N, C-alpha and C positions, 0 to 999 in steps of 0.2 A: 655356115658361111664365115663365121669369125675365124675358124681355124684355117680356112682357105686363104683368107686375107692375111692371116699371120704367116702362112707359108710364103705368100708373095712378098711380104715385108722382109722375111728372112732371106729370100733369094735376092732381093734388091740390095740388102745390106751386105751380103756375101760378095755380090758382083762389085759393089762400090769399094769394099775393103780390099778385094783382090786387085782392083784397078788402081787403088791408091799406090801400091808398090810400082805398078807399071807407069804411073804418072811421073815418076822420077822427081818428086818434090814439086809437083804441079808445073813441070817444065815441058811436058808433052800434052798437047791440046786434047786429043780425043780421050785418052784415059782420064784426064782431069774432068772433062765433061761428064763421063760416065760416073765418076766419083760424086759429083755434085747432084746429078739427077738421081742416082741410085740411093744416096742417103736421104735426099728430099722425099722421094716416094716412100722409102722405108719408114721414115719417121711419121709421115702422113698416115700410112696404112696402120702403123702401130697405134697411133692416136685413135683411129677409128675402132680398131680392135678393142682398145681399152674401154670403150663405151659398154661392152658386153662381157668381157672377161676380166677376172681379177688381175691387178697389176703384177703381183708377185709371181703368179703362174705364167702369165704372158711373158714377163721378162726372163724367167728361168728357161722357158722353151726357146725364146728368141736368142738369148745369149748362148745357151748350150749348143743349139743347132748351129749357130753362127761360128762358134769356136771350132766345132768339129769340121764343118764344111770349109772354112777358111784354111784350116790345117791340111785338109785333103787337097785343096787347090795348091797350097804351098808345096806339097809333095809332088803333085803331078806336073805343075807348070813352072815352078821356081827351083826345083831340085832340093828342097829343104828336107831334112831327115830328122824328125823328132826322136829324142832319146827315150829310154825306158821310163824315167820319171815323168816326162811330158805325156806319154801314152797312158800311164797309170792315172795321172791327174785328169786327163780327158775321160777316161773310163769312169772315174768317180763322178764327174759332171753328168754323164749319161745316167748312171745309177741314181744320182740325186734327182734329176728331172723325172725319171721313171717312178721313183718313190713318191714324189709329190703328186704326179698324175694318178697313180694307182691307189694311194692310201690316204692322201690328205683330204679333209673335208673341204678345204678352201678351193680345191680344184673343181668341185661340182657347183660352185657359186654361180 
């Protein structure tokens, strides 16, 4: 259940971050509302998840998935094109999160 709630927190954070750009500096109402509600739910869900999962593991998954998903949304909806160093860096983030999940004793806490 904790991982499902973490996935929901990640989705809300990604929606909020993507809407932040669309809010045009909080000058557009509905994207601004999505930002506030999305971040609010995301942090609430993250706080609940932290009752059962270690903070380091939780944050690594949350941040890593968020970076990748927000980048994908930037590519698909905002026409952004990450260069090779950006893609390599994101690949390292994925490898880091996988390493923690697969090999670290803290991930089984």
